[in-house]
N, C-alpha and C positions, 0 to 999 in steps of 0.2 A: 940753329937748334929748333926753332919753331916749326920748320918744315918736317922735322921728324915726328911731329904730332899732328900733321895736317891730314884730316880724314874727310875732306870735302869730296865726296864720291864723284860728283859731276866733273871734277877737274882731271880725273884719271881715265886712262885707257889701259887695256890689259893685253899682255903678250900671249898669255895662255888662258883665254876666256872659258875654255871647257871646264876648268876647275870650278867655275861658278855654278855648275849644275849641282855641286855638293851643298849649295845653300839650302836645298830642300831638307837637309839634315837638321837645320836649326829648329824649325817648327816641330819636327819629329822628336828631337831631343827634349824640347819643352813639354810636349804631350806625354811622353813616357815618364819624364821626371815628375810631373805633377801627379800622375797616377800613382807612382811609387811613393811619393811624399804623402799622398792621401791614405794609402794603405799601411804606411810605416807605423810600427807599434812603438809605444812609449817604453822607456827603460824602467818606469815606475809602475807598480801595481796600485790601483786605486779602488777601494772597496765601496766608496759612496755611490750615490745615484748620479746619473748623467747631469741632472740639474745642478747638483752640488759641485760636480767636477767643473762645469762651465763657469761657476762663480770664481774658482781659483785659477782658471785658465788665463794665461797671458795672451791677449789677442795680438800683441805686437810681434810675438814669436812667429806666428803663422805668416804674417806679412813679411817679416824679415827673411824667413826661409825662402819665400817666393822671390824676394829680391835677389837672394843669392843664386837662385836658379836662372834668373834673367841675366845676371852677370856672367854666369858660366856659358849661357847661350851666346852672349855678346862676344865672349872670348873665342868661341868656336867660329862665329861669324867673321871676325877679323882675321883669324888664322886662315880660313878658306880664301878670303880676299887676298891675303899675302901670297898664298900658293898660286893664285892666278897671275902673279908677277905684274903688279900695277906700276905704271909710270905716268908722268905728267908731261904733256907737250911743252908746257911753259919751261920746265927744267931742261928739256931736250933742246928746245930752240935757243935757249940762252947759253948754250955751250960754246966753247972757244972755236968750234968748227962751224958756227952758224952760217957764215957766208959760203964757205967751201961746200957745204952740204945742202945748199939751197937749190932751187930750180929756176929756169927762165920761163916766164909766162907773158904771153901777149893777149890782151883783150881786144878782139876785133868787133867793133860795135857798129851796127847798122844805123845810119843817121839820115835815111831817106825820108821823103815827105810823109809816108804812112806812119813813121814813128811818132808823129804828132797826134795820133789817134787818142781819143779821150776815154777809151775803155779802161785805162789805168789813170789814177789820179795823181797829178794833173794831166799827164800824158805818158805814153810808153817810154819816150826818150828820157824824161826827167826821172822816172822810176828806175830805168836801167842805169843811169848815172849814180843814183843814190845807192843802189844795191851793189854796184861795182866798187864804189868807195868803201862800203862796208866789208866787202871781200878783201880788198887791199889791206884794210886795218887788221884782218885776221892772220895774214901771212907774215912770216918773219924770216929774214935771210934770203928771200927770193928777189930776183930782178924782175920787175913787172913793167910792161910797156903798153901803149895804147895805139891801135890803128882804127881810124874812123873811115867809113866807106858808105857810098851810095852809088852814083854812076861812076865815080872815080874813088880813089883811096889815097890817104896820106897818113904818115906816121905822126900822130899828135904828140907822142912821147916815146922815145927809145926805152928799152928795158933798163930800169934803174932801181937803185935801192933808196932813192930819195922819194919816199911815198907822198910827202907834202906837195912836191912839184907835180907828181903824177896826178894826184887828186885835183889839183888846180887845173891841169889840162883836161881832165874829165869834165869838170864844171864848164870849161870854155868851149867844148865841142858844139859846133853850130850846124844845124840841120839844113841851112839854106845856101851853102856854098858850093855843093857838088851835084846839084840836080835832085830830082824827085824819085828816080828809078833806083833799082837795086842790082848791084853787080857783086854777087856773093863770091864768084870766082876771083875777081880782082881783089876783093877785101881779104880773102883767105890767102891768095898768092902774095900780097903785100906783107901780111903777117908772117908768112913763112920766110920771106926774104929778110925780115928783121931778126930772125933767129939765126945768126950767122954761124960759121964754123967755129968761132971762138966762144960760142954760147956754152953754158953749162951742159953736161951730158944729158940731164933730164929737161925736156922742153915740152911746153904745153901751149896750145892756143884755145881760147874760149871764144867761139864765134857766135854772136847774137844777131838775130834777124827776125823781122816780122813779115817776110814775104818770100818771094821766089826769085831766082836769077833771071832778070829780064833786061840786062844791059851788060856791057863789057865784052872783051874778046877772049877772056879766059874762062873755060868751062869749070864749074866747081869741082867736078870729079878729077879733072886734070890737076887742079891745085891740091886736091886731097892726096893724090898719088905722089905729088912732089913733097908734101908734108911727110908721107910715109917713108919716102926715100931718105929723108933727113931725120928719121926717128922722132917725129913730132906727133904727140897725141893731140887730137882735136875734139873738144867737147862742143857740141852744137846745141843752141837754145833757140827754140821757136817762141816768139813772144806775141801774144794776142788772144783775146777772148774768142769764144766760139760764135759763129754766125756773122753779124755785121758790127761795125764800129763807126763812130762818128769822127770825121777828120775835118779840121778847119781848112778852108780853101779860100785863097784870095781871089776876089772877083772885082769887076769894075764898080760894084755896089758895096764893097767892103768884104770883110771876112764872113763866110757862110759855112756852117757845119753841114756836111753831107755824109750820108751813110754809104759805107763801102763794105763789100764782102771781105772777110778776113781770109786771106789766101796764102797759107804757109806751105811751102814745098817740103813737107815732112819726109817724103821718100828720099829726096836728095840729101837732106840734113842727116837722116839715118845712115845713108850710104857713106857720107863723109866720115861720120863717127866710126862706122864699122871698118872702113879701110885703114884708119889711123890708130885703131885700138882705143878710141874714146867712147863716148856715149851721147845719145840724143835725149834732150829733155824738152818738155812743153810747159810754158808758163802762161797761165790764164789770168793771173793777177799778181800784185806786188808780193803777197805772202808766198805764193808758190815759187816766184822768181828768187826770193831770198832763200827758200829751202833748197832750191837747185844749187845756188852758189855755195851754200853750206855743205851740201853733199859733195860737190866737186872739191871743196876745200879738204874735207875728210878723206876722200878717195886719193887725192894727190899726196896727202901726208902718209897714208898707208903705203902707196907706191914708192914714196921716197924711202921708207924703211926697207922695203923688200928689194928694191932695184938699186938704190944708190949706195946704201950702207951694206957692206959685206958682212957685218956683224949686227946682232940685234942690239937695240939701245939698252942701256943699263936699267934694270928694274929698280924701283924704289919702294920696297915693301916695308921699310922701317917703321913708318907711322902705324901701320896695321899690326905689325908684330909687337910694337910697344904697347898698344892698347890691349891686345890679346894677353900679353904677359901681365900687364897691370891688373886686368880683371881676374886673372887666375890667382895672382898673389892676394888680391883683396878677398876673394872667396875663401881661399885656403886659410888666411889669417883670421878672418871673422868667424869662420866655422870652428877653428881651434880655440880662439880666445873666448868667444861668447857662448858657444854650445859645448865646448870642451869635448869635441868628438875624438875618437881614437881610430887609428888605421886598423 
């Protein structure tokens, strides 16, 4: 029952957002109503002076009538929101079809030596892990897996609904096991192979790298075409600040920080995304990387609605209609009982 009175706007999305344009009517309604109220004549004739009239005037009446106008404006506001067909992802994701209506996602994460660059705090890899786990927490009903790659690639975690296991595997990714170079083609190809024919119809790979393809026998574009053939969307993310970045390097004299030019092959990453119907993003710090994952999260939820479900999700305008009706009843009742107005 409490959900029928939930008006936390930030929790809602709208199936018909064009109705929200009518929200401009709310301030227009208030402006016209206040002007009309100001010019409205009294039902009583008063022959005294203005000074005498103000002495017998009830100040609370003006304030009360203004409050009624605001209640009427609020009723209009909630009615317009209801017309836009609001619904909550939380309600939708908790439906009985949660798993059946999910998607398969593989996170393909670059763990080459350059991912230890300290232009992100403490380094690119740790920030990538942190943000990836945050993304996992936001998904519901999706099978999510992890592929780690540098010169070689391996499946750190197959696509699973056990997010705690997945997040543990993300934490345990080690950048020192497979070399320092970057084989984007092998990383993408391995991720594609993890999305088997028995995968869910909607399949996505999020490929994150901070460099260019300089190792491996598989060309990234070849891997992208393979993904396209299997109806897999690939979102590519280039990670790294502009200019140079400090990377710790082991030497005979200990660990030394050296400056390296940030070299992300954005042209190839853009092409991979274009081929597969995904999108390329550039993250220059932790905040922008988090925003990118949030954007992908929302984009995939929208695609899930339009591509997976042959019908639109049920709108839940009840709470907005309830408040609209409540405010209308309050204004009508108070106007009749207190001011004894007549139609």
